[in-house]
C-alpha positions in Angstrom: 16.5 2.0 -10.1 16.7 5.5 -10.6 17.6 7.0 -13.9 17.8 10.4 -15.4 14.7 11.1 -17.7 16.3 13.0 -20.5 13.0 13.8 -22.5 9.7 12.8 -21.5 6.3 13.5 -24.0 3.4 15.2 -23.1 1.2 13.6 -20.5 -1.0 11.1 -22.9 -4.0 11.1 -20.6 -5.4 8.2 -21.8 -8.2 7.5 -19.1 -9.3 11.0 -19.5 -8.5 11.8 -15.8 -5.4 13.8 -14.9 -5.1 14.8 -11.0 -2.9 17.1 -8.7 -1.9 15.8 -5.5 -0.5 18.9 -3.5 1.1 18.1 -0.6 1.1 20.2 3.1 3.4 18.6 5.3 2.8 20.4 8.8 1.3 18.8 12.1 0.0 19.8 15.8 1.3 16.3 16.8 2.4 13.4 14.8 0.4 10.3 15.5 1.8 7.3 16.7 1.1 5.2 13.4 1.8 7.8 10.6 4.8 7.1 8.2 3.5 9.7 6.1 5.8 12.9 5.4 4.5 14.7 8.2 6.5 17.4 10.6 5.1 19.0 13.8 6.8 22.1 15.4 7.4 23.5 11.8 5.3 26.9 12.6 7.5 29.2 11.5 8.0 27.4 8.3 4.4 27.3 7.3 4.3 30.7 5.1 7.3 30.6 2.7 6.4 26.7 2.6 2.8 27.9 1.3 4.2 30.7 -0.6 6.5 28.2 -2.4 3.1 25.5 -3.2 2.1 29.1 -5.2 5.3 29.0 -7.4 5.3 25.5 -8.2 1.9 25.3 -8.7 2.8 28.0 -11.2 6.0 26.9 -12.7 5.4 23.3 -12.8 8.6 22.8 -11.3 8.0 19.4 -9.4 7.0 17.7 -12.5 9.7 15.2 -13.9 13.0 16.9 -15.4 11.9 17.4 -19.2 8.3 17.2 -18.9 6.3 19.0 -21.5 4.1 21.3 -19.5 3.6 24.0 -22.3 -0.1 22.6 -23.1 -0.7 21.2 -19.5 -3.4 18.3 -19.3 -6.7 19.0 -18.0 -7.1 18.6 -14.6 -10.1 16.6 -13.4 -9.1 16.5 -9.3 -7.0 18.3 -7.3 -5.8 16.4 -3.5 -4.7 18.7 -0.9 -3.4 16.4 1.6 -0.9 16.1 4.4 0.2 16.1 7.2 -3.0 18.3 8.4 -3.9 20.9 5.6 -6.3 22.2 7.8 -3.9 23.3 10.3 -2.5 26.4 7.8 -4.6 29.6 8.1 -7.1 29.5 5.5 -5.8 32.1 3.6 -3.3 30.1 2.3 -5.9 27.6 0.7 -7.7 30.1 -0.9 -4.3 31.7 -2.4 -3.5 28.0 -3.3 -7.2 27.5 -5.1 -6.4 31.0 -7.0 -3.2 29.6 -7.9 -4.1 26.0 -9.6 -6.8 27.5 -11.8 -4.6 29.8 -12.9 -1.7 27.6 -14.3 -3.3 24.9 -14.8 -6.7 23.9 -16.9 -9.5 22.6 -14.7 -12.3 20.7 -15.9 -15.5 22.1 -14.5 -17.2 20.2 -11.8 -13.5 18.8 -10.9 -13.6 17.3 -7.5 -11.3 19.2 -5.3 -10.8 17.8 -1.6 -8.8 19.0 1.3 -7.8 16.4 4.2 -8.7 17.9 7.6 -8.2 17.2 11.5 -11.4 17.8 13.5 -9.8 19.9 15.8 -8.3 22.0 13.4 -11.4 23.5 11.7 -14.4 25.6 12.3 -17.5 26.7 10.7 -15.8 30.1 9.3 -12.7 28.3 8.0 -14.7 25.3 6.0 -16.7 28.0 4.7 -13.8 29.7 3.5 -12.6 26.7 1.4 -16.0 26.0 -0.1 -16.0 29.5 -1.0 -12.7 29.3 -2.5 -13.3 26.1 -4.6 -12.8 22.8 -2.2 -15.7 20.9 -2.6 -15.0 17.9 -0.8 -13.5 17.4 2.8 -12.1 14.2 4.5 -12.0 14.4 8.2 -10.0 11.9 9.8 -12.2 10.6 12.5 -10.4 7.0 13.2 -12.6 6.1 16.1 -15.0 7.3 18.2 -14.0 6.0 21.0 -11.9 8.4 23.5 -9.5 5.7 24.8 -8.9 4.4 21.2 -8.2 8.0 20.3 -5.4 8.4 22.7 -3.9 4.7 21.8 -3.8 6.3 18.7 -1.9 9.2 19.5 -5.0 11.6 18.0 -5.7 14.9 19.7 -9.3 15.4 19.2 -11.9 13.4 20.9 -15.4 11.8 20.0 -17.7 14.8 20.2 -15.1 17.1 18.2 -15.3 14.9 15.2 -18.7 14.4 14.9 -19.4 18.2 15.2 -16.7 18.8 12.4 -19.0 16.2 10.5 -22.4 17.9 11.0 -20.0 21.3 10.8 -19.1 20.8 7.6 -22.8 19.9 6.1 -23.9 22.7 7.8 -21.4 24.8 5.9 -22.6 23.5 2.5 -20.6 20.6 1.7 -22.2 18.0 0.2 -19.2 15.8 -0.5 -17.7 14.1 3.1 -15.5 11.9 4.1 -14.8 10.2 7.5 -11.7 8.0 8.0 -11.8 5.3 10.4 -9.1 2.8 11.4 -10.1 -0.5 12.7 -8.3 -3.6 14.1 -6.9 -1.6 16.9 -5.5 -3.5 19.8 -8.0 -3.0 22.5 -11.3 -2.3 20.2 -14.0 -4.7 20.7 -16.8 -5.2 17.9 -19.5 -3.4 20.4 -16.6 0.0 20.5 -16.2 -0.8 16.1 -19.8 -1.1 16.1 -20.5 2.2 18.1 -17.8 4.4 15.6 -19.3 3.0 12.5 -22.9 4.3 13.2 -21.8 7.4 15.2 -20.4 8.6 11.9 -23.3 7.3 10.1 -25.4 9.1 12.1 -23.8 12.3 10.5 -24.9 11.0 6.6 -21.4 11.4 5.3 -21.6 11.0 1.7 -18.0 8.9 2.0 -16.5 6.8 4.6 -13.0 4.7 4.6 -12.1 2.3 7.2 -8.8 1.1 6.8 -7.0 -1.7 9.1 -4.2 -0.1 11.4 -0.7 -1.0 9.9 2.6 -1.3 11.6 4.4 1.0 9.6 8.3 0.7 10.2 9.5 3.9 12.1 6.4 4.6 13.9 6.4 4.5 17.6 3.6 2.1 16.9 5.6 -0.8 15.3 8.6 0.1 17.6 6.6 -1.0 20.8 5.2 -4.0 19.0 8.4 -5.1 18.8 9.0 -4.3 22.4 5.8 -6.3 23.2 3.9 -3.0 24.8 1.4 -3.2 22.0 -0.6 -7.0 21.3 -1.7 -6.7 17.7 -5.2 -8.0 17.4 -5.9 -11.5 15.7 -6.2 -11.5 11.7 -9.7 -13.1 11.9 -11.2 -10.1 14.7 -9.7 -7.5 12.1 -11.2 -9.4 9.6 -14.6 -9.3 11.3 -14.2 -5.8 12.2 -13.7 -5.3 8.3 -17.2 -7.4 7.4 -19.2 -5.3 9.8 -18.3 -2.4 8.0 -19.4 -4.2 4.9 -22.9 -4.9 6.1 -23.7 -1.7 8.5 -22.7 0.9 5.7 -24.0 -0.7 3.3 -27.4 -0.9 5.2 -26.7 2.9 5.6 -26.6 3.4 1.8 -23.1 3.4 1.0 -22.2 0.8 -1.1 -18.3 -0.5 -1.3 -16.4 0.4 -4.8 -13.1 -0.4 -3.2 -11.6 -2.5 -0.6 -11.4 0.0 1.9 -14.1 2.8 0.6 -17.6 3.0 0.6 -19.6 5.8 -0.8 -23.4 6.9 -2.0 -23.9 6.9 -5.5 -22.0 9.5 -7.4 -19.9 10.1 -4.5 -16.4 8.0 -4.8 -13.6 9.8 -4.3 -12.3 10.4 -8.5 -8.7 11.1 -7.5 -8.1 8.4 -5.5 -9.8 6.1 -8.2 -6.9 7.7 -10.8 -4.4 6.2 -8.2 -6.0 2.8 -8.5 -6.9 2.6 -12.6 -2.4 4.1 -12.9 -4.0 7.4 -13.9 -1.8 10.4 -14.7 -1.1 12.8 -12.3 1.4 15.7 -10.8 2.3 15.9 -7.3 3.4 19.4 -5.7 5.3 19.7 -2.1 7.8 18.2 -0.3 7.8 14.6 -0.4 5.0 14.4 -3.5 5.1 11.7 -6.0 4.4 12.1 -10.1 3.0 9.7 -12.7 3.2 10.2 -16.2 2.5 8.0 -19.0 4.6 7.7 -22.2 3.8 5.4 -25.0 7.0 2.8 -24.0 6.7 3.2 -20.0 5.5 5.2 -17.2 7.6 7.8 -15.6 7.5 8.3 -11.9 9.3 11.3 -9.4 9.4 12.2 -6.4 10.1 15.4 -4.5 12.5 16.3 -2.2 11.1 15.3 1.6 12.9 18.0 3.2 10.1 21.0 3.8 13.1 23.3 4.2 15.0 22.3 1.2 11.6 22.1 -1.3 11.2 25.5 -0.1 15.2 26.5 -1.0 14.7 25.2 -4.1 11.5 26.9 -5.4 12.4 29.9 -4.4 15.8 29.8 -6.1 13.9 28.3 -9.3 15.2 24.9 -9.1 13.5 21.7 -9.4 12.6 20.3 -6.4 12.6 16.7 -7.9 14.9 14.0 -5.7 14.8 11.1 -8.3 12.9 9.5 -11.2 12.7 6.4 -12.9 11.3 4.5 -15.9 8.7 1.8 -15.4 8.7 -0.7 -17.9 5.4 -2.3 -19.4 5.8 -5.7 -17.5 6.2 -3.4 -14.3 3.1 -1.5 -15.2 1.0 -4.1 -16.5 1.2 -5.7 -12.5 0.6 -2.0 -10.8 -2.8 -1.8 -13.0 -3.8 -5.2 -12.2 -3.0 -5.2 -8.4 -4.4 -2.1 -7.7 -7.0 -2.4 -9.8 -8.5 -5.4 -8.3 -9.1 -3.7 -5.3 -11.9 -1.8 -7.0 -15.2 -3.4 -7.0 -15.7 -3.3 -10.7 -11.6 -5.2 -11.3 -9.9 -3.8 -14.1 -11.5 -4.4 -17.6 -10.0 -5.8 -20.9 -10.3 -2.4 -22.8 -9.0 -0.4 -19.5 -6.1 -2.8 -19.1 -5.1 -2.4 -23.2 -5.0 1.9 -22.9 -3.0 1.8 -19.8 -0.5 -1.0 -21.5 -1.2 -2.0 -24.8 -1.9 -5.2 -24.6 -4.8 -7.2 -23.3 -5.2 -9.1 -20.3 -5.1 -12.5 -21.6 -2.1 -11.3 -23.9 -0.2 -10.7 -20.3 -1.7 -12.2 -17.5 -3.5 -15.5 -19.0 -1.8 -18.3 -17.3 -2.0 -16.2 -13.9 -5.8 -15.4 -14.5 -6.6 -19.1 -15.0 -4.6 -20.0 -11.9 -6.4 -17.1 -9.8 -9.4 -18.2 -11.4 -9.1 -22.1 -10.5 -8.1 -21.0 -6.9 -11.4 -19.1 -6.5 -10.4 -15.6 -6.0 -11.2 -13.8 -9.2 -14.0 -13.9 -11.9 -12.5 -14.0 -15.1 -15.2 -13.9 -18.2 -12.8 -12.4 -21.0 -13.5 -9.3 -20.5 -13.3 -8.2 -17.5 -11.6 -9.5 -14.2 -12.4 -8.6 -10.3 -12.5 -10.0 -7.0 -14.4 -11.9 -5.4 -13.1 -12.4 -1.9 -11.8 -9.0 -0.9 -10.2 -10.2 2.2 -8.1 -12.2 -0.1 -7.1 -9.4 -1.8 -3.2 -9.6 -1.0 -3.2 -13.4 -2.1 -4.5 -12.6 -5.3 -2.1 -9.8 -5.9 0.6 -12.2 -5.6 -0.2 -14.0 -8.8 0.3 -10.8 -10.6 2.9 -9.0 -9.0 
């Protein structure tokens, strides 16, 4: 239920981290599986939208109503996502990167990520990102099989993806991520192995592997209902995840979350903030924010329409579409469900910092059941998932 938040204390920043998420919703083409707030065919709005993002960053308009940002928390990570942020002219990213530290205190060495599609970058653009302060790039590779890329609605081919990964490293980026999708209908073990090995040949610092999902409202989900798409069997999907675990581990990347592998020191700090129920402000159309108070968490969300977002910001109005108070019990559940995705699990200390009570106090019975079923290890100080592929089953016990 949506509630109106009259007052909101300063962010508590209990975990020592605070993030900014910036949403750029423009795409050249919407992929068949995508349910993000993304739009193709809005080229005429790009300049006005990017100018609005800069104004929003300065004024804090996307923060929940009543949020006290006079003393803004120190930003430890920035994530520029979409959509396809790399689709807009590099000058817009440069302007955004000038605006953020001018309006928010940014910690030395903060992680700054931009999402890119392989076909929308070149050496010059990547070098401009780096000089502007972006220090991490994340490429939507998805597959290195051209036929599977077409089935996903992607507009690049395998050669372009590999070239983009190499170009980013040549430009000077040391933190490079490649997103891959497994479980695509028609994908064999051989083609999945080839995608993993091909990406690893470029020596990225981070690889994310996500199982294909059929989100309502997407063409892929509609085709599934019509019988035009035959989803891969669950056991075959699981086998592909297990292959990723083996091959990426052999290549020196270690899994730190169910879907993410990284070289030492290269885990994505911004995503880890989400998995630990940290605090962040979302800027841009459809972006979400999360701020903690002593009694509850406050979630809010910005209007989804890019046109409305631009109009609200230019008029000096908050573009926040709604907000809700999350009670302590829900916050505890979310801390467990998200935290168990991490290889290190959830510690009693971290849980107590976020929730205000210990793991055993809140989830004693549930922890005992999960341990008896062989889903988690629980030693009184931390809880960890023992079988990553049964993460959803474990999460249900704490929902």
